[in-house]
Wavefront OBJ file of the C-alpha trace (Angstrom):
o trace
v 40.443 -1.594 -50.540
v 43.933 -1.348 -48.553
v 41.901 -0.013 -46.035
v 39.542 -3.008 -45.966
v 41.950 -5.128 -45.983
v 43.670 -3.901 -42.971
v 40.631 -5.101 -40.934
v 40.248 -8.568 -42.437
v 44.091 -8.935 -42.122
v 43.410 -8.452 -38.068
v 40.955 -10.813 -37.846
v 38.087 -8.271 -37.942
v 34.774 -8.461 -39.760
v 34.198 -4.941 -41.484
v 30.476 -3.313 -41.485
v 29.801 -1.322 -44.026
v 27.876 1.922 -43.470
v 26.459 3.860 -46.681
v 27.808 6.979 -47.854
v 26.382 10.957 -48.348
v 25.316 11.923 -51.515
v 27.194 15.457 -51.351
v 30.886 14.060 -50.513
v 30.580 10.529 -50.768
v 32.096 10.341 -47.121
v 30.568 7.935 -44.698
v 26.934 8.787 -43.505
v 27.172 9.181 -39.518
v 23.170 7.741 -39.759
v 24.111 4.887 -41.371
v 27.110 4.374 -38.791
v 24.619 4.394 -35.822
v 22.702 1.953 -37.315
v 25.274 -0.643 -37.529
v 26.897 -0.507 -34.042
v 26.087 -3.506 -31.749
v 27.798 -4.998 -28.887
v 30.763 -6.651 -31.295
v 31.570 -3.159 -32.762
v 35.314 -2.426 -31.695
v 35.882 0.766 -33.585
v 34.901 3.546 -35.906
v 37.038 3.207 -39.472
v 36.074 6.193 -41.784
v 37.874 7.886 -45.010
v 38.711 11.310 -46.009
v 37.402 10.295 -49.403
v 39.167 12.621 -51.836
v 40.209 15.085 -49.616
v 36.800 15.919 -48.187
v 36.445 15.479 -44.810
v 33.960 13.504 -43.074
v 31.442 14.471 -40.778
v 33.867 15.129 -37.445
v 31.597 16.267 -35.046
v 28.850 13.712 -35.734
v 31.663 10.416 -35.860
v 32.907 12.267 -32.217
v 29.609 11.900 -30.986
v 28.598 8.630 -32.022
v 32.032 7.848 -30.810
v 31.652 8.966 -27.054
v 28.107 7.664 -27.226
v 29.140 3.778 -27.626
v 32.701 4.330 -25.859
v 34.285 3.672 -29.411
v 37.892 4.854 -31.147
v 37.799 6.375 -34.258
v 40.404 5.393 -36.817
v 40.418 8.149 -39.856
v 41.906 6.586 -43.476
v 43.349 10.430 -44.324
v 45.067 8.802 -47.454
v 43.766 11.401 -49.771
v 43.776 14.450 -46.893
v 47.709 15.718 -46.604
v 47.327 19.572 -45.865
v 43.626 19.732 -45.671
v 41.896 22.199 -42.907
v 38.987 21.734 -41.008
v 37.382 24.810 -39.240
v 41.236 26.268 -39.524
v 42.911 22.861 -37.934
v 44.778 20.152 -39.890
v 42.342 17.351 -40.620
v 44.837 15.090 -38.489
v 44.062 16.450 -35.183
v 40.395 14.368 -35.305
v 39.959 11.056 -34.406
v 42.600 8.615 -32.287
v 44.616 7.773 -34.956
v 44.575 9.167 -38.626
v 46.976 7.184 -41.117
v 48.321 9.002 -43.973
v 49.239 7.176 -47.696
v 53.037 8.592 -49.229
v 52.631 6.613 -52.180
v 53.751 8.290 -55.066
v 50.273 9.089 -56.440
v 49.819 11.155 -53.427
v 49.791 14.862 -53.529
v 52.878 15.086 -50.677
v 54.684 11.415 -51.526
v 57.802 9.801 -50.621
v 57.686 7.115 -53.467
v 56.368 4.848 -50.838
v 55.146 4.388 -47.566
v 53.152 6.301 -45.510
v 52.718 7.540 -41.884
v 50.390 7.723 -38.550
v 49.625 10.586 -36.544
v 47.693 10.336 -33.471
v 47.742 12.482 -30.174
v 47.401 10.100 -27.835
v 50.851 9.385 -25.959
v 50.082 5.611 -25.327
v 49.423 5.046 -28.869
v 52.714 7.211 -30.060
v 54.464 4.997 -27.888
v 53.022 1.714 -29.205
v 53.085 2.848 -33.128
v 57.105 3.508 -32.237
v 58.022 0.135 -31.179
v 55.702 -1.659 -33.280
v 57.460 0.051 -36.484
v 60.683 -1.051 -35.414
v 60.749 -4.834 -34.624
v 59.715 -4.154 -30.857
v 62.746 -2.635 -30.273
v 63.530 -0.502 -26.413
v 67.163 0.390 -27.111
v 69.437 -2.262 -28.718
v 68.860 -5.024 -26.403
v 65.376 -5.504 -25.117
v 61.977 -5.231 -26.301
v 58.888 -3.789 -25.809
v 56.591 -6.675 -27.757
v 55.963 -7.715 -31.097
v 56.652 -5.697 -34.232
v 57.386 -5.245 -37.917
v 60.538 -3.389 -40.119
v 57.822 -0.792 -40.941
v 60.156 2.307 -40.944
v 60.710 4.540 -43.399
v 64.015 4.288 -45.331
v 66.600 7.433 -45.765
v 65.743 7.834 -49.422
v 62.310 7.879 -49.129
v 62.307 10.399 -46.480
v 64.962 11.849 -48.844
v 62.127 12.399 -51.255
v 59.737 13.902 -49.045
v 62.170 16.244 -47.656
v 62.680 17.764 -51.478
v 58.548 18.044 -51.826
v 57.430 19.156 -48.376
v 58.936 22.881 -48.940
v 56.879 22.996 -52.230
v 53.753 21.482 -50.830
v 51.713 24.859 -50.868
v 52.811 25.746 -54.325
v 51.658 21.962 -55.437
v 48.235 22.784 -53.608
v 48.121 25.921 -55.738
v 48.512 24.626 -59.305
v 46.319 21.704 -58.596
v 43.313 24.383 -57.324
v 43.779 26.034 -60.622
v 43.485 23.158 -62.706
v 40.597 21.688 -60.466
v 38.776 25.449 -61.221
v 39.516 25.320 -64.703
v 37.824 22.009 -64.833
v 35.101 23.510 -63.029
v 34.416 26.154 -65.286
v 34.429 24.068 -68.393
v 32.430 21.248 -67.036
v 29.974 23.054 -65.173
v 27.080 22.944 -67.334
v 27.509 19.442 -69.011
v 24.433 17.806 -68.096
v 25.550 13.995 -67.425
v 27.920 14.956 -64.751
v 27.922 16.276 -61.385
v 30.763 17.349 -58.994
v 31.021 16.165 -55.496
v 30.409 19.181 -52.748
v 32.920 19.161 -49.746
v 31.833 21.034 -46.435
v 31.639 24.646 -45.565
v 33.511 23.962 -42.457
v 36.399 23.052 -44.947
v 39.202 25.791 -44.797
v 41.427 24.464 -46.719
v 41.136 21.429 -49.260
v 43.928 19.860 -51.023
v 42.699 19.669 -54.302
v 44.113 15.943 -54.659
v 41.639 14.221 -57.305
v 39.373 15.734 -59.187
v 36.279 13.462 -59.554
v 33.107 13.346 -61.701
v 30.099 11.757 -61.380
v 28.169 10.773 -64.665
v 23.952 10.132 -64.677
v 25.043 6.692 -65.759
v 27.726 3.823 -66.109
v 27.102 3.835 -69.681
v 27.634 7.627 -70.134
v 31.032 7.182 -67.811
v 32.003 3.918 -70.012
v 31.745 6.046 -73.346
v 33.800 9.163 -72.178
v 36.593 6.557 -70.478
v 36.770 5.207 -73.739
v 36.945 8.196 -75.649
v 39.641 10.131 -73.315
v 42.075 6.589 -73.554
v 41.283 6.257 -77.374
v 43.650 9.841 -77.008
v 46.308 8.510 -75.129
v 44.485 9.919 -71.716
v 44.520 8.113 -68.337
v 41.913 8.484 -66.313
v 40.500 6.412 -63.517
v 37.410 4.878 -61.968
v 38.324 5.563 -58.066
v 36.980 4.267 -56.353
v 35.543 0.974 -57.990
v 34.133 -1.176 -57.237
v 32.081 -0.200 -54.172
v 34.008 -2.220 -51.521
v 31.043 -4.150 -49.646
v 31.164 -6.187 -53.114
v 34.905 -7.284 -52.730
v 35.029 -11.277 -52.796
v 36.485 -11.795 -49.121
v 34.031 -9.517 -47.442
v 30.227 -10.141 -46.568
v 28.199 -7.827 -48.425
v 26.202 -6.095 -45.700
v 24.994 -2.855 -47.309
v 22.296 -3.255 -49.262
v 20.566 -1.176 -51.763
v 23.533 1.345 -51.202
v 24.117 4.596 -52.773
v 28.250 3.326 -52.603
v 26.965 0.801 -55.184
v 25.185 3.331 -57.289
v 28.242 6.217 -57.522
v 31.233 3.885 -57.044
v 29.443 2.737 -60.871
v 29.359 5.852 -61.861
v 32.269 7.933 -60.896
v 35.441 8.459 -62.555
v 38.682 10.800 -61.874
v 40.018 13.137 -64.663
v 44.259 13.941 -64.633
v 45.197 16.394 -62.247
v 48.940 17.511 -61.468
v 51.251 20.078 -60.891
v 52.523 20.322 -64.262
v 49.471 19.466 -66.206
v 49.332 22.545 -68.654
v 45.961 24.167 -68.985
v 46.041 23.376 -73.080
v 45.931 19.724 -72.055
v 43.115 20.425 -69.716
v 41.147 21.906 -72.057
v 42.242 19.054 -74.549
v 40.614 16.546 -71.909
v 37.491 18.351 -71.424
v 36.731 19.371 -74.985
v 36.859 15.370 -75.686
v 34.308 15.228 -72.825
v 32.045 17.859 -73.929
v 31.765 16.135 -77.587
v 28.983 14.184 -75.875
v 26.688 17.084 -75.621
v 27.599 18.374 -79.263
l 1 2 3 4 5 6 7 8 9 10 11 12 13 14 15 16 17 18 19 20 21 22 23 24 25 26 27 28 29 30 31 32 33 34 35 36 37 38 39 40 41 42 43 44 45 46 47 48 49 50 51 52 53 54 55 56 57 58 59 60 61 62 63 64 65 66 67 68 69 70 71 72 73 74 75 76 77 78 79 80 81 82 83 84 85 86 87 88 89 90 91 92 93 94 95 96 97 98 99 100 101 102 103 104 105 106 107 108 109 110 111 112 113 114 115 116 117 118 119 120 121 122 123 124 125 126 127 128 129 130 131 132 133 134 135 136 137 138 139 140 141 142 143 144 145 146 147 148 149 150 151 152 153 154 155 156 157 158 159 160 161 162 163 164 165 166 167 168 169 170 171 172 173 174 175 176 177 178 179 180 181 182 183 184 185 186 187 188 189 190 191 192 193 194 195 196 197 198 199 200 201 202 203 204 205 206 207 208 209 210 211 212 213 214 215 216 217 218 219 220 221 222 223 224 225 226 227 228 229 230 231 232 233 234 235 236 237 238 239 240 241 242 243 244 245 246 247 248 249 250 251 252 253 254 255 256 257 258 259 260 261 262 263 264 265 266 267 268 269 270 271 272 273 274 275 276 277 278 279 280
């Protein structure tokens, strides 16, 4: 929702392209279909840390002379073909909210390989200041505080261990739920050389099945989330320009299970056992 809102706040119209069924990232073929002379940029999300089809998107952007912005809120630590996924596109935007893999309690970051963009971002986040008595242009107070930075510095040295623990939990889920007939797992691309295991999404074969298991887990005090739901093109402040969409179907059937570094395997087993009751 935050990604869509950022477009609307700028007075631009979000035009939605449908997703891929394998990993739920944006479908490059659908991007091409939506481009018009009014298109100003491509904004794509690395969903659940699964990288978008980067080469295809870059090819389309060059063909139509468009900028590429990646919402990389879920993609801290992800590597694509041996490089940080943040190296691709004109700009990548990160979230450092407390629910993220790497966090500073609140806030975020922007990465770019463009010196011009970096200079503009540097003054836009600091009231437009150019030193103490001059201004480049309009800006806001978009800086991270010292307290938030301190939290990030505490977490950063442990990031590899955090990812490894999340991987262990994810693999346990995979093994226990692998043959459960009413759910499937998204599959990230073969060119992902490092995944961050930031979320554990499962896709049900129906919304009714999702609601049944979600209620069972919540009755046992286990929090889970319909994430992302609803499909963004159905929000009441945008025009629905994504008809008969796979996105709408997936968003109604997807559920994220608990995953965090200190989640005990015994608790993961309990979660899986409650889910598997549906098949007994």
